[in-house]
VOPAGU-2260 file (C-alpha; in pm, 1 decimal, decimal comma):
REM VOPAGU-2260
SITE   aa  ch    i         X         Y         Z
SITE  UNK   A    0   -8379,7   -1548,0     -24,0
SITE  UNK   A    1   -8080,8   -1467,7     192,7
SITE  UNK   A    2   -8055,9   -1660,2     514,5
SITE  UNK   A    3   -7996,9   -1494,5     849,6
SITE  UNK   A    4   -7682,3   -1706,2     893,0
SITE  UNK   A    5   -7534,1   -1561,6     576,1
SITE  UNK   A    6   -7602,1   -1206,3     689,0
SITE  UNK   A    7   -7432,2   -1267,0    1022,1
SITE  UNK   A    8   -7123,8   -1437,3     878,7
SITE  UNK   A    9   -6795,5   -1260,6     964,1
SITE  UNK   A   10   -6565,9   -1160,1     675,6
SITE  UNK   A   11   -6252,9   -1368,1     632,4
SITE  UNK   A   12   -5944,9   -1193,7     774,2
SITE  UNK   A   13   -5663,5   -1196,8     521,6
SITE  UNK   A   14   -5305,2   -1182,0     641,5
SITE  UNK   A   15   -4988,1   -1106,8     448,5
SITE  UNK   A   16   -4660,6   -1245,4     574,9
SITE  UNK   A   17   -4395,1    -982,9     516,9
SITE  UNK   A   18   -4035,6   -1078,8     446,9
SITE  UNK   A   19   -3741,4    -866,0     541,8
SITE  UNK   A   20   -3546,3    -716,2     253,8
SITE  UNK   A   21   -3230,0    -909,1     167,8
SITE  UNK   A   22   -2913,3    -765,7     315,9
SITE  UNK   A   23   -2710,3    -579,3      55,6
SITE  UNK   A   24   -2372,8    -561,7     227,3
SITE  UNK   A   25   -2168,6    -583,6     -93,3
SITE  UNK   A   26   -2106,0    -284,1    -319,9
SITE  UNK   A   27   -2058,9    -265,1    -694,6
SITE  UNK   A   28   -1844,1      41,2    -768,3
SITE  UNK   A   29   -1599,2     187,9   -1017,2
SITE  UNK   A   30   -1246,9     157,9    -880,6
SITE  UNK   A   31    -907,2     279,3    -994,3
SITE  UNK   A   32    -591,2      89,7   -1085,7
SITE  UNK   A   33    -279,1     305,7   -1082,9
SITE  UNK   A   34     -32,7     230,3   -1362,4
SITE  UNK   A   35     331,6     340,9   -1323,6
SITE  UNK   A   36     578,9     380,5   -1608,6
SITE  UNK   A   37     871,2     136,7   -1581,8
SITE  UNK   A   38    1126,9      66,4   -1853,1
SITE  UNK   A   39     909,6     216,9   -2123,9
SITE  UNK   A   40     586,2      36,9   -2028,2
SITE  UNK   A   41     307,7     101,2   -1778,8
SITE  UNK   A   42     255,9    -163,6   -1508,9
SITE  UNK   A   43      -8,2    -193,5   -1236,6
SITE  UNK   A   44      96,7     -90,1    -887,3
SITE  UNK   A   45      -5,3    -354,8    -632,5
SITE  UNK   A   46     177,4    -249,2    -313,8
SITE  UNK   A   47     330,9      59,8    -156,1
SITE  UNK   A   48     575,1     113,1     129,9
SITE  UNK   A   49     827,1     382,4     222,7
SITE  UNK   A   50     795,2     577,9    -105,7
SITE  UNK   A   51     828,9     255,4    -309,2
SITE  UNK   A   52     557,6     131,0    -547,0
SITE  UNK   A   53     577,6    -240,8    -622,1
SITE  UNK   A   54     465,1    -330,3    -972,3
SITE  UNK   A   55     276,8    -641,7   -1081,3
SITE  UNK   A   56     513,0    -731,0   -1363,7
SITE  UNK   A   57     818,8    -952,6   -1411,2
SITE  UNK   A   58    1022,3    -986,1   -1093,3
SITE  UNK   A   59     797,8    -733,8    -912,4
SITE  UNK   A   60    1025,7    -427,3    -929,9
SITE  UNK   A   61     989,7    -142,4    -679,6
SITE  UNK   A   62     985,7     213,2    -817,9
SITE  UNK   A   63    1056,3     523,9    -608,8
SITE  UNK   A   64     745,8     740,1    -663,7
SITE  UNK   A   65     939,5    1055,0    -567,7
SITE  UNK   A   66    1154,9    1011,4    -877,1
SITE  UNK   A   67     898,8     864,0   -1117,3
SITE  UNK   A   68     604,9    1093,5   -1196,0
SITE  UNK   A   69     474,8     913,1   -1505,3
SITE  UNK   A   70     144,6     750,1   -1412,1
SITE  UNK   A   71    -194,6     684,4   -1561,3
SITE  UNK   A   72    -527,3     548,1   -1434,2
SITE  UNK   A   73    -749,6     262,7   -1539,8
SITE  UNK   A   74   -1101,6     270,9   -1399,1
SITE  UNK   A   75   -1289,0     -57,1   -1383,8
SITE  UNK   A   76   -1605,8    -184,9   -1210,8
SITE  UNK   A   77   -1545,9    -413,7    -913,5
SITE  UNK   A   78   -1719,9    -552,5    -608,2
SITE  UNK   A   79   -1632,5    -459,3    -251,4
SITE  UNK   A   80   -1754,8    -513,6     101,1
SITE  UNK   A   81   -1730,4    -340,6     442,0
SITE  UNK   A   82   -1731,3      13,2     303,0
SITE  UNK   A   83   -1487,5     258,2     459,5
SITE  UNK   A   84   -1607,5     600,3     572,8
SITE  UNK   A   85   -1402,1     896,7     449,0
SITE  UNK   A   86   -1497,4    1230,9     601,5
SITE  UNK   A   87   -1359,0    1583,4     580,1
SITE  UNK   A   88   -1154,3    1529,0     265,4
SITE  UNK   A   89    -959,8    1850,5     206,5
SITE  UNK   A   90    -632,9    1998,0      80,1
SITE  UNK   A   91    -393,4    2262,6     208,8
SITE  UNK   A   92     -44,8    2398,1     137,1
SITE  UNK   A   93     255,6    2362,6     368,3
SITE  UNK   A   94     631,1    2411,2     370,8
SITE  UNK   A   95     809,0    2144,7     167,2
SITE  UNK   A   96    1047,5    1908,5     341,8
SITE  UNK   A   97    1356,1    1900,6     123,3
SITE  UNK   A   98    1543,7    1574,1     162,3
SITE  UNK   A   99    1911,1    1658,8     110,3
SITE  UNK   A  100    2038,7    1334,9     261,1
SITE  UNK   A  101    2233,0    1223,3     -46,6
SITE  UNK   A  102    2391,1    1564,1     -96,6
SITE  UNK   A  103    2491,2    1598,6     270,2
SITE  UNK   A  104    2637,9    1248,9     271,4
SITE  UNK   A  105    2850,9    1324,9     -34,7
SITE  UNK   A  106    2981,8    1645,4     127,3
SITE  UNK   A  107    3062,6    1454,4     445,0
SITE  UNK   A  108    3258,3    1186,4     261,5
SITE  UNK   A  109    3449,4    1443,9      57,7
SITE  UNK   A  110    3541,5    1630,4     378,8
SITE  UNK   A  111    3661,6    1309,9     542,3
SITE  UNK   A  112    3876,2    1221,0     242,8
SITE  UNK   A  113    4026,0    1569,2     206,4
SITE  UNK   A  114    4105,2    1611,9     576,4
SITE  UNK   A  115    4252,0    1263,8     601,7
SITE  UNK   A  116    4487,4    1322,4     307,6
SITE  UNK   A  117    4595,9    1661,5     436,7
SITE  UNK   A  118    4671,9    1529,8     787,2
SITE  UNK   A  119    4876,2    1237,1     659,4
SITE  UNK   A  120    5081,7    1461,8     431,5
SITE  UNK   A  121    5148,2    1721,5     705,7
SITE  UNK   A  122    5242,6    1459,5     961,8
SITE  UNK   A  123    5474,0    1286,0     718,6
SITE  UNK   A  124    5660,7    1607,5     627,3
SITE  UNK   A  125    5699,0    1727,6     985,6
SITE  UNK   A  126    5823,2    1396,7    1116,5
SITE  UNK   A  127    6060,1    1311,7     834,1
SITE  UNK   A  128    6207,8    1666,3     831,4
SITE  UNK   A  129    6295,2    1657,4    1202,1
SITE  UNK   A  130    6499,8    1352,0    1306,0
SITE  UNK   A  131    6490,6    1459,0    1674,3
SITE  UNK   A  132    6117,7    1484,5    1676,2
SITE  UNK   A  133    6102,1    1152,9    1497,5
SITE  UNK   A  134    6283,7     979,7    1778,4
SITE  UNK   A  135    6074,5    1149,4    2044,1
SITE  UNK   A  136    5747,1    1055,1    1876,3
SITE  UNK   A  137    5860,2     694,5    1845,5
SITE  UNK   A  138    5892,3     676,3    2222,9
SITE  UNK   A  139    5537,2     794,4    2289,8
SITE  UNK   A  140    5260,0     538,3    2335,7
SITE  UNK   A  141    4979,9     760,6    2198,4
SITE  UNK   A  142    5152,7     868,3    1876,5
SITE  UNK   A  143    4887,7     942,1    1607,9
SITE  UNK   A  144    5123,9     907,2    1315,0
SITE  UNK   A  145    5470,8     755,1    1300,8
SITE  UNK   A  146    5599,8     645,0     959,0
SITE  UNK   A  147    5826,2     387,0    1121,9
SITE  UNK   A  148    5567,9     211,2    1342,5
SITE  UNK   A  149    5217,0     302,8    1219,1
SITE  UNK   A  150    5057,9     137,6     915,2
SITE  UNK   A  151    4848,5     342,4     676,8
SITE  UNK   A  152    4531,9     140,0     743,5
SITE  UNK   A  153    4515,6     218,7    1114,1
SITE  UNK   A  154    4595,4     586,1    1045,6
SITE  UNK   A  155    4309,9     618,9     800,8
SITE  UNK   A  156    4064,1     437,8    1026,8
SITE  UNK   A  157    4145,4     653,2    1330,8
SITE  UNK   A  158    4131,8     979,1    1137,2
SITE  UNK   A  159    3813,9     880,3     952,5
SITE  UNK   A  160    3637,0     791,4    1277,8
SITE  UNK   A  161    3738,7    1117,9    1440,4
SITE  UNK   A  162    3609,1    1333,7    1155,4
SITE  UNK   A  163    3297,9    1125,0    1098,6
SITE  UNK   A  164    3187,8    1160,6    1461,2
SITE  UNK   A  165    3206,0    1536,5    1432,4
SITE  UNK   A  166    3019,5    1552,6    1101,4
SITE  UNK   A  167    2761,1    1288,8    1193,1
SITE  UNK   A  168    2644,1    1497,5    1489,4
SITE  UNK   A  169    2555,5    1771,9    1240,4
SITE  UNK   A  170    2429,3    1540,0     964,9
SITE  UNK   A  171    2186,5    1340,9    1178,5
SITE  UNK   A  172    2063,8    1643,6    1374,4
SITE  UNK   A  173    1803,3    1711,7    1103,8
SITE  UNK   A  174    1827,3    1373,1     928,3
SITE  UNK   A  175    1949,6    1551,4     617,2
SITE  UNK   A  176    1619,2    1736,6     577,0
SITE  UNK   A  177    1532,0    2105,0     559,6
SITE  UNK   A  178    1214,9    2306,1     512,6
SITE  UNK   A  179    1148,5    2527,8     213,8
SITE  UNK   A  180    1108,7    2903,1     260,1
SITE  UNK   A  181     762,9    2905,7      98,1
SITE  UNK   A  182     460,5    2675,3     116,4
SITE  UNK   A  183     526,6    2462,1    -189,6
SITE  UNK   A  184     396,5    2129,1     -51,6
SITE  UNK   A  185      44,9    2000,2    -121,1
SITE  UNK   A  186    -128,1    1802,4     152,8
SITE  UNK   A  187    -445,3    1591,2     131,9
SITE  UNK   A  188    -613,9    1518,8     466,5
SITE  UNK   A  189    -917,2    1315,5     570,6
SITE  UNK   A  190   -1066,8    1121,4     859,6
SITE  UNK   A  191   -1100,8     750,8     770,6
SITE  UNK   A  192   -1274,6     467,8     956,9
SITE  UNK   A  193   -1366,8     107,4     880,3
SITE  UNK   A  194   -1653,5    -112,3    1007,6
SITE  UNK   A  195   -1400,9    -395,6    1051,0
SITE  UNK   A  196   -1031,4    -369,1    1144,3
SITE  UNK   A  197    -802,7    -336,3     841,1
SITE  UNK   A  198    -423,8    -345,1     865,6
SITE  UNK   A  199    -136,8    -254,1     631,0
SITE  UNK   A  200    -327,9     -29,2     392,7
SITE  UNK   A  201    -190,4     232,2     157,7
SITE  UNK   A  202    -362,0     536,3      14,8
SITE  UNK   A  203    -347,4     705,0    -324,5
SITE  UNK   A  204    -475,6    1059,1    -361,7
SITE  UNK   A  205    -539,9    1221,6    -698,1
SITE  UNK   A  206    -564,5    1600,8    -707,7
SITE  UNK   A  207    -683,9    1766,7   -1026,6
SITE  UNK   A  208    -497,2    2098,3   -1033,1
SITE  UNK   A  209    -434,9    2401,9   -1251,2
SITE  UNK   A  210     -80,7    2536,9   -1269,8
SITE  UNK   A  211      39,9    2796,7   -1519,6
SITE  UNK   A  212    -286,8    2771,4   -1708,8
SITE  UNK   A  213    -268,5    2394,0   -1757,5
SITE  UNK   A  214    -469,8    2118,3   -1590,2
SITE  UNK   A  215    -302,1    1801,5   -1470,3
SITE  UNK   A  216    -335,3    1528,9   -1208,5
SITE  UNK   A  217     -99,5    1521,5    -911,0
SITE  UNK   A  218     -70,0    1179,5    -743,0
SITE  UNK   A  219       8,6    1151,9    -370,8
SITE  UNK   A  220      84,9     842,9    -161,0
SITE  UNK   A  221      77,9     743,6     204,2
SITE  UNK   A  222      54,4     443,9     438,2
SITE  UNK   A  223    -178,7     364,2     728,4
SITE  UNK   A  224     -86,8      73,3     952,3
SITE  UNK   A  225    -439,8      15,2    1077,1
SITE  UNK   A  226    -796,1     137,3    1030,2
SITE  UNK   A  227   -1081,3      68,8    1271,6
SITE  UNK   A  228   -1422,2     201,4    1374,7
SITE  UNK   A  229   -1246,9     492,3    1541,5
SITE  UNK   A  230   -1184,7     761,0    1275,0
SITE  UNK   A  231    -818,6     845,4    1225,7
SITE  UNK   A  232    -649,0    1125,7    1041,2
SITE  UNK   A  233    -461,5    1031,4     725,4
SITE  UNK   A  234    -228,8    1268,1     545,3
SITE  UNK   A  235     -69,7    1251,0     199,9
SITE  UNK   A  236     210,0    1490,3      96,1
SITE  UNK   A  237     364,9    1604,6    -229,5
SITE  UNK   A  238     669,7    1827,9    -199,5
SITE  UNK   A  239     791,2    2122,0    -408,5
SITE  UNK   A  240     495,2    2211,4    -629,2
SITE  UNK   A  241     428,4    2551,9    -789,5
SITE  UNK   A  242     310,9    2824,5    -550,8
SITE  UNK   A  243      23,7    2936,1    -776,0
SITE  UNK   A  244    -120,2    2583,7    -800,8
SITE  UNK   A  245    -501,6    2569,8    -771,4
SITE  UNK   A  246    -676,7    2248,2    -663,4
SITE  UNK   A  247    -998,1    2182,8    -855,8
SITE  UNK   A  248   -1099,2    1845,6    -708,9
SITE  UNK   A  249    -949,4    1557,4    -515,5
SITE  UNK   A  250   -1012,9    1181,2    -489,7
SITE  UNK   A  251    -888,1     938,5    -227,6
SITE  UNK   A  252    -849,2     562,3    -281,7
SITE  UNK   A  253    -754,3     304,9     -16,8
SITE  UNK   A  254    -589,8     -31,6     -93,8
SITE  UNK   A  255    -506,4    -351,2      92,2
SITE  UNK   A  256    -281,7    -620,5     -60,2
SITE  UNK   A  257    -318,8    -465,3    -405,1
SITE  UNK   A  258    -700,1    -452,5    -395,5
SITE  UNK   A  259    -901,2    -132,6    -364,8
SITE  UNK   A  260   -1140,3    -109,4     -70,0
SITE  UNK   A  261   -1482,0      40,8    -134,0
SITE  UNK   A  262   -1570,0     358,7      53,8
SITE  UNK   A  263   -1858,2     602,2      83,8
SITE  UNK   A  264   -1678,5     815,1    -178,9
SITE  UNK   A  265   -1635,1     536,9    -435,5
SITE  UNK   A  266   -1777,7     626,1    -774,6
SITE  UNK   A  267   -2106,2     489,7    -915,2
SITE  UNK   A  268   -2177,6     241,3    -637,1
SITE  UNK   A  269   -2487,7      49,2    -539,8
SITE  UNK   A  270   -2566,1    -236,9    -303,3
SITE  UNK   A  271   -2563,3    -609,0    -384,6
SITE  UNK   A  272   -2669,6    -915,7    -190,3
SITE  UNK   A  273   -2418,7   -1196,8    -149,3
SITE  UNK   A  274   -2588,9   -1397,4    -426,9
SITE  UNK   A  275   -2581,7   -1094,1    -657,3
SITE  UNK   A  276   -2213,3   -1043,8    -580,2
SITE  UNK   A  277   -2145,2   -1407,1    -674,0
SITE  UNK   A  278   -2341,5   -1360,5    -995,5
SITE  UNK   A  279   -2152,5   -1045,8   -1092,8
SITE  UNK   A  280   -1809,5   -1198,6   -1020,8
SITE  UNK   A  281   -1898,2   -1504,3   -1228,2
SITE  UNK   A  282   -2038,8   -1309,7   -1525,9
SITE  UNK   A  283   -1747,0   -1065,0   -1523,8
SITE  UNK   A  284   -1502,3   -1355,5   -1522,5
SITE  UNK   A  285   -1681,0   -1519,1   -1816,3
SITE  UNK   A  286   -1688,2   -1192,8   -2010,0
SITE  UNK   A  287   -1313,3   -1138,4   -1971,0
SITE  UNK   A  288   -1224,7   -1498,6   -2060,4
SITE  UNK   A  289   -1449,6   -1593,9   -2351,5
SITE  UNK   A  290   -1388,8   -1946,5   -2480,8
SITE  UNK   A  291   -1108,9   -1994,1   -2226,6
SITE  UNK   A  292   -1057,8   -2294,1   -1999,2
SITE  UNK   A  293    -911,3   -2238,5   -1652,8
SITE  UNK   A  294    -933,5   -2350,5   -1293,0
SITE  UNK   A  295   -1138,7   -2172,3   -1029,8
SITE  UNK   A  296    -970,8   -1953,3    -767,7
SITE  UNK   A  297   -1051,7   -1733,3    -466,3
SITE  UNK   A  298   -1184,4   -1383,2    -532,9
SITE  UNK   A  299    -911,2   -1214,6    -328,4
SITE  UNK   A  300   -1073,5    -873,6    -381,4
SITE  UNK   A  301   -1351,8    -988,2    -145,1
SITE  UNK   A  302   -1158,0   -1123,9     155,1
SITE  UNK   A  303   -1325,3   -1216,9     485,0
SITE  UNK   A  304   -1276,2    -968,6     769,6
SITE  UNK   A  305   -1017,1   -1192,4     938,9
SITE  UNK   A  306    -781,5   -1154,6     641,5
SITE  UNK   A  307    -831,3    -778,3     625,1
SITE  UNK   A  308    -717,3    -733,8     985,0
SITE  UNK   A  309    -430,1    -984,4     973,5
SITE  UNK   A  310     -78,9    -853,6    1037,0
SITE  UNK   A  311     117,2   -1179,6    1020,9
SITE  UNK   A  312      57,7   -1379,0     699,0
SITE  UNK   A  313     229,2   -1685,2     849,5
SITE  UNK   A  314     -71,9   -1738,6    1074,9
SITE  UNK   A  315    -268,7   -1832,1     760,6
SITE  UNK   A  316     -19,1   -2071,4     605,7
SITE  UNK   A  317    -263,5   -2358,1     547,9
SITE  UNK   A  318    -317,8   -2551,8     223,2
SITE  UNK   A  319    -688,9   -2581,5     152,2
SITE  UNK   A  320    -905,0   -2764,5    -101,4
SITE  UNK   A  321   -1272,3   -2683,2    -144,2
SITE  UNK   A  322   -1558,6   -2773,3    -374,1
SITE  UNK   A  323   -1747,7   -2486,3    -540,2
SITE  UNK   A  324   -2049,2   -2472,8    -770,7
SITE  UNK   A  325   -2068,8   -2316,5   -1116,6
SITE  UNK   A  326   -2125,9   -1970,8    -966,0
SITE  UNK   A  327   -1826,3   -1982,3    -736,4
SITE  UNK   A  328   -2029,3   -2053,5    -424,3
SITE  UNK   A  329   -1868,6   -2259,7    -150,5
SITE  UNK   A  330   -1998,1   -2616,8    -121,9
SITE  UNK   A  331   -1762,8   -2809,3     110,2
SITE  UNK   A  332   -1408,2   -2845,6     242,8
SITE  UNK   A  333   -1193,6   -3148,7     172,5
SITE  UNK   A  334   -1214,8   -3327,0     509,1
SITE  UNK   A  335    -888,7   -3512,8     450,2
SITE  UNK   A  336    -707,4   -3187,8     533,0
SITE  UNK   A  337    -710,5   -3101,1     903,9
SITE  UNK   A  338    -779,8   -2731,7     959,2
SITE  UNK   A  339    -829,9   -2522,9    1275,7
SITE  UNK   A  340   -1185,4   -2404,4    1330,6
SITE  UNK   A  341   -1103,6   -2037,7    1267,5
SITE  UNK   A  342    -946,1   -2125,7     931,1
SITE  UNK   A  343   -1254,0   -2328,7     832,8
SITE  UNK   A  344   -1473,8   -2030,3     919,7
SITE  UNK   A  345   -1267,9   -1800,6     697,8
SITE  UNK   A  346   -1281,9   -2044,4     405,5
SITE  UNK   A  347   -1659,1   -2085,1     434,9
SITE  UNK   A  348   -1703,2   -1706,3     410,7
SITE  UNK   A  349   -1497,1   -1672,8      93,1
SITE  UNK   A  350   -1619,6   -1587,9    -255,1
SITE  UNK   A  351   -1470,9   -1788,4    -542,6
SITE  UNK   A  352   -1435,4   -1740,0    -916,7
SITE  UNK   A  353   -1570,0   -2048,2   -1097,6
SITE  UNK   A  354   -1369,4   -2274,1   -1326,3
SITE  UNK   A  355   -1429,4   -2238,7   -1699,8
SITE  UNK   A  356   -1436,2   -2491,1   -1982,8
SITE  UNK   A  357   -1444,0   -2319,8   -2321,2
SITE  UNK   A  358   -1582,2   -2009,5   -2154,5
SITE  UNK   A  359   -1862,4   -2184,3   -1964,1
SITE  UNK   A  360   -1859,3   -2203,8   -1580,0
SITE  UNK   A  361   -1855,1   -2546,5   -1415,6
SITE  UNK   A  362   -1848,0   -2687,9   -1063,2
SITE  UNK   A  363   -1496,8   -2782,6    -956,1
SITE  UNK   A  364   -1243,1   -2827,4    -678,7
SITE  UNK   A  365   -1011,1   -2537,8    -588,4
SITE  UNK   A  366    -674,9   -2576,5    -413,6
SITE  UNK   A  367    -504,7   -2274,3    -258,0
SITE  UNK   A  368    -323,9   -2140,2      47,4
SITE  UNK   A  369    -478,1   -1859,2     249,4
SITE  UNK   A  370    -137,0   -1693,3     266,9
SITE  UNK   A  371    -165,6   -1628,9    -109,4
SITE  UNK   A  372    -386,8   -1329,3     -21,9
SITE  UNK   A  373     -82,2   -1141,1     108,1
SITE  UNK   A  374     142,4   -1203,3    -195,4
């Protein structure tokens, strides 16, 4: 028999507490290291400025990329954060800017030397062949050349200055540069923005092209002093390429302090949480250093935003010692070292690579200087 109380009982209301999805603000992606041929061997490029690629080998030589076209690529998985946005990536042709600075300078110097020699010889013959004129010229205060009273050094200096002033006005008018008659330059353009300010970046563009029935990769370089939330136009140029060149596809990679920054165009990317990023960095480090023993160190490829936007490395010249766990996660700062609050905040945000003993990760202390990021 069922009681009336049982029939009137209200069903139990079940509630489910939902949890927000973890934030996946890190990205695993396939990046590109550019290798440049130097003295018979390929070396990784880790900085670029004013047409010079600095290489991560030996005494860090700088190679002029306009003169060295031997490069190759190494594509490797890596972790990034604060993905850039690259929009409107395109190519076009333009007139090449032909830099004839060296040639013009040589012509100028040859002209100076020739004119100087001719003037000295003419003045010497005229003066020495006319004793009357010789005496008259000796009495003048503004005599340009007098073999009795003027030394060769002052003659050459005065004549050189006079000719140089005339030639320099022509030489520097176009800075030794001219434009080609046909559109032989290749230009890559795009609008680039960043969720956090980033300073002192350089860009590498790779255009897959067909010229004279053959496919090849053309590499272009450029610099951008600062990226921000406001999209800005970036442009990469390569001068004097074949007219019938056809562009099949183009990639654009952005670097800061030798490390590639992830973008919306990065290949094979997907999101990671901070813990997953730590796990990947640790496992990748173990896989590349099997059975090795080494100290832990900062994962400079994942810098806090404050380092990305920094323009003066000296502002971060602080020795730091921290404790990390066996996954490279920050534990504590050595309190015996006095640090400004903003430096402590940066250190606490950092990702570290764990120490290894015979290939196995362990907790450890890590000593470093924040300025090492810029080297």
